[in-house]
C-alpha positions, 0 to 999 in steps of 0.5 A: 541670165538675169532671173527676177522673181516677184511675189504678190497677193492674188487678185491681179488680172492678166493684163496687169501681169503682162504689163509687169513682166514687160516693164520689169524686163525693160528695166532689167535690160536697160540697167544691166545691159542684158538682152531681153531674150535672156531675162526671165521673170517669175511671178509667184501669186500667193493666196491671202491665207498664206501671207501675214504681216504683224502676226495677222494673215491678210485673209483675216483682215 
């Protein structure tokens, strides 16, 4: 049972998330020869205040 976790910054709409889940599921199914019904995709949306790069929070940019 493949489990894929994707973390990204807030701001994506529902259509974008839906498309992402579908395309990731398709890619995992093809590459791992796994049935789609066994593939789990977890989307973790992060607030910009909770993510930083090079010592700077994304919310501070």
